N, C-alpha and C positions, 0 to 999 in steps of 0.2 A: 618105388625103386629110387634109390638115392643116385644123384648125378655127381660124379667125381671129376673135378677139373685137374689139369696139370698145374695151372697157376690161377689163383684168385688174386686179383688186384683190388685193394681197398682204397677207393677214392678215384674219381673221374676228373680230377683237375689236370693240369698240363703234365705233371710228372706221371700220374697214373695212366692217362689215356694214351700218351705217346709210348709208354712201356708196353701197354696191352697190344697196341698195333705191332710193335716190333717183335714181341714174343709170338704173336699169331703168325707173323711172316716167317718165323723160325719153326713153324709147325706145331706149336704148343696149343693145347685146348685151354682157352682163356675165358674167365668170367670177370667182370668188373662190378663191384658193389658200391653203391653211392646213395646217400639219403635222397638225392634228386630234388627237383627235376634237373635234367641235364641241359645246359650247364647249371650247376647248383648256385643259386644266387649269392650264398655266403662264402663261396670259395674265393681264394685270393686271385685265381685266374679269371674270374668272371667280372669283366669291366668292359668299357668301350675301347680302352687303349692301354698298351704297355710300351714303355720305351725300349727300342732296340738300338743299343749303342755299343761301340767297340771299346770304349775307354774304361780302363781299369787301373789307372796310375801306372806303376812300374811292373804290374803282374802280367807277365808275358803269356802265361798259360791261358788265362781267361781271354786275352785278346785273340789268341790263336783259335780258341773255341768259338768265339763270336765270328771270326772270319769264316769258319766252316758253317756256322749257323746261318750267316747271311746268304750264302749260296743256297742253303735249304729254303730260306724264306722266299727267295726269287723263284725257286722251283715249285714251291707250293702255290704261288700265285698262278703259275701256268697249269699245274696239275689239277687244281680245283676250279680253274677258270673263274677266279674271283680275286679281287684285290684285297687280300687279307693283310698284307704288309705294304706300308706306304713309305717309300724311300724319300722322305722330305729333306734329308740331311739333318745335322745336329749342330747346335751352337753350344759351346762351353765357355762361358764368359766370367770374368773376374772383376771385382771392384778395385783391386790393386794389381800392379804388374805381376805376372806369373813368376814364381820362384822355384828353384830346385827343391825337390822333396814334396811339393804340393801336387794334388791330384791332377789339375789341368796341365801343369808343366810336364809332369812325368808321362801323362797320357800322350801329350803332343810329341815328346821326344821318342817315345816307343813307337808311335805310328810312323814317324820319319825313319826310324831304324828298320821297320818292317815294310818300307817302300810304299806307304800310303801318302796321301797328299792333303793333309789338313792345311787350311788357309789361315795364317795368323792375322788377327784383326786388331787394329788400333781403335782408340775411342772414336776417332773420326770415321773409320770404316764401319763401326757398329752403327753409328748415327745415320750413315748414308744407306747402308744395306738393309737395316732392320729398324725402321722408323718408329715402331711401337715402343722401343726401349727408351727410357728417359735419357736425353743427351747428357753425356758426361758422367753418368752414374757408374758405368762399366767401362774400363779403360784398356782391357787386354782380354786375350782368349783366342778362340779360333772357330772356324766353321769347317765341319767335315762332311763331305757329300755322301759318305757311306753311313747310313743309319736313318732312323725315323721311328715309326711306331707300327705295332700290329693291333688289329681289332681283336683283342684277346678273348672276349666272351664268344665272339663268332668263330674264332679259331677252334676253341674247345668244342663248340657245337658241330662244326664241320668234321673234326677229327672223330667225334663220337659216332657220327653217321658213317664215316669210313670204317671204323672199327666193326660196326654192325655188319656192314656189307662184306667184310672179310671173314665173318663168322665168330667174332667175339660176342659173348652173351653179356648184355648189359642189364643189370638189376637196378633200376633207378629209384626204388623206394625201399632200399635196404641199408640201414645204418648199422655198421658193425660195432659191436660192443666189446668183443674180446677175441683173441685167437684161441684156438683149441689145440691142445698138445697132449701127447701121450709118450711117456718115457723120454722126454727131451726132444721129441720129434713132432713137427707140425702136422696137424690132421685136418685143419680147415679153420673156419671162423664161425662165431655165433653172433647173430644180429640182436638188436634191442627188442625185437618182438619174439625172440626165442628160437628162431629158425637156425639150423646148422647147415653150412655149406662145406662140403668136403673137397680137399685139394691136396696134392702132393707138395705144393709150395704156395706160400702166401707172400705177397708183396704189400706192405703197408705204405701207401703213398697218400696219406690223408691230411697233409698240410698241418694246420694248427691242432687238428684232432689226433695227430699221431701220438704225442705223449699221453693222451687220455687213454688210447687203446693199448699203448705200451708204456706203463708207468715208469719203467726203468730208464726212460729217456727224459723224464721230468727235470733232471738236474742239468741237462745240457741243451734243452729246447724250451722256448717260451713263446707265447703269443703276444705280439705288440701291435697296437693300433695306431695308424698314421693318418692324419687328416687329408682328405681329398675333396676338392671343390669343383663344381661344374658351373661355369659362368656364361651368362647370356648378355650380349651387348647389341645395341641397335645397328651399329655399323661395324661389320666384321672385316672391312677392307684391309686394315693394318695387320690382321691376324691370320692371314692365309699365306701358304708358301708361294713364291720364294721369299717374301718379305717377313715371314714369321714361321719358324720351324720348331721342331722339338728342341727344348733348351734345358740347360742347367744354369742357375744364377748364383755363381759363387757358392756352389752347393755344399762344399765341406764346411763352410762357415755359416750357412743359412738353412740348408736342407731343401730349398725350393727348386722345383723343376716343373715342366709343363709341356703343352702340346699346342699346335695350331688348331684352328676351328675344325671340329670333327666333320668329315664329309657327309655323314648320315645324321648325326645327332645335333649338329649346328650349335655345339657348345664348346667352350674353351676349358679344358681340364687342367687344373693346377694342383699339385700335391706337395707334400713335404716328406722327404726321405731322411728321417732323423732318428732321434731316440725313441719317439713314440710313447705310448701309454700301455703299461701292462694290463692285459685283458684276459678274461676267461672266454674261450670261444663259444661256450654254451650259455653261461650265466650272465654275461655282461652285454649291455647294449653297445652298438658300434657307432656311436653318435659323436659328432664334434661338439665342442663347448664354446661359450662366448669368447674365451681367451684365444681359441684357435681362429675364430672369425676376426678378432681384432688383429692378430698377427698377420693374417692374410691381407687385410685392408692396408696395414702398414707396409707390407711388402709390395702390394700393387701401387700404392702412392709413390713409393721410392723407385719403382722399376717400370711399370706400365701405367702411367698416369691416366690414360683414357679408360682404363679398366677399374679405377679405384671405386667407382660407384656402380659397377656392373651387378646385375641381379644374380644371386646365387640360386640356381634352380634346384640344386640338390647338393648334399654334402654327406659324407660318411667317413668312417675310419676303415682303411684297408688293413686287414690283418696279415701280418707277416708271421711265418713260422721261423723265428730266429734261433739259430744255433748260437752258442756263446761266442764263437769265433767268426760267425757270419759266412762260413763256407757250407756248402750243401752236405747232406748226410745220406750217402748212397752206398750201401754195403749189405752183406749178409750179417745176420745176427751172430755174434760170437759164441753163443751158448745154446741156441735153439736151431736145430737142423731143419732146413726147409723154409726158414723165415728170413725175409729181406726187408729193408727199409729204404725208401726214397723220399726224403722230406728235407726240411730246413732250407726252404727257398731264400729266407732272410731278405726278402724284398728285391731280389735281383735275378730270379731264376727264369722268368718267362722267355726272355730273349733267346735262350738256348733251345727252345722247343724243338726245332728240326733235328737236333743231335741228341736230345735227352733220351729218346726211346732206346737208341742203340747203347748209350752209356749205361742206362739202368738195366737193360736186358743182359748186358755183359756181366754186371754185378750179380744178378739173379742166377745166371747160368754158370758163373765161375769162369768166364772167358777173360783173357788178359786185355787190359785197356790202359794206355799210358796215363789217362786222366784220373782214373779212379783212386789213386793213392791220396790225392788231395781231399777226397770226400769219404775216406774210410771211417769205420767205427773207431772212435778215439776217446781218450780220457781228457776231459776239460774240467778245470776247477773254476770256482765261482769268480775268481779274479781274472779269468781270461778276457782279453780285450777283443772287440770286434775289429775285423780287418778289411771290410768291404770299402774299397778306396774312395768311392764317391759319396759315402754316407756322412751326414753330420752327426758327430758323436758327442758333442758337448752338452 
């Protein structure tokens, strides 16, 4: 006897698992299919940490969304009786004085407008409060007490457990190959081993695998790999809050960002939020190269001198599912009834986790949501420029 679900969610990353929980809360019979194990090691969500920051330049809608998400992160810490989100505060520092039109300046001004209290920092302030930074290298910026990082892989693991407790069926060894349609109407999905799962609706939330499952999205989505390093140093004193917090280092001119010493893994994670390298999520290895390592060493020498010879315990490329404009893609399919998509994290989606489920479920069920228009199904040509304000685009 075939089991038919109200909604099948393809992918158990942060988009998929939050959507599954919210849809189940709305009384839908939900199944999640994922290659597994959960959390899937190759998923963008699966890591020791992701930045939770309010700053989006002059884009007020994103800032409002993060304000709502931050409330949710604090609630999750209480609800799950575990510190999943660490409110270390965030530093956004620049090598030259902040200027109108730049990411840090516009973020700072928008926070003031919205009654937040970022603390402007001079070069002397930076040297005094954050002694790991090379004196004089960064001369402007600010510290904002609201923000920090989430233990991202653990978050997905906890949410998957919650989904199961709520009655969501998780299939952790089922990789979806294609959706199944009949007369322009979704019928379910077929997996790589030939199994068919039936559903009235399907949500594809498969990250970089989304345009593989739905080839019509290949022209507007692509997988890019970005170097991430995990550093070990003998003396971690300088790299713990409050003397060292989540940071961006003149990010729109360099791409570099990072974290204090991880409370469980005891490593300092530093990554580059930039152009990245085009990769195929299945066929290409996600490895850093010698040039990536050289660039890291140059950055460390110029920014955190005591880390310049730190041991790299692990390195990899984090895969973004980039849309051409770098905004998420959350909408119903315009031509296939019963099919929805939630993908295109573009390297900045995880911070919204506590509000993603509601947002995606509203799209799937056709409920009005003031934020969805930004993430609608849209026409983008190859010349479309990325608009994520913190990203290094050169």
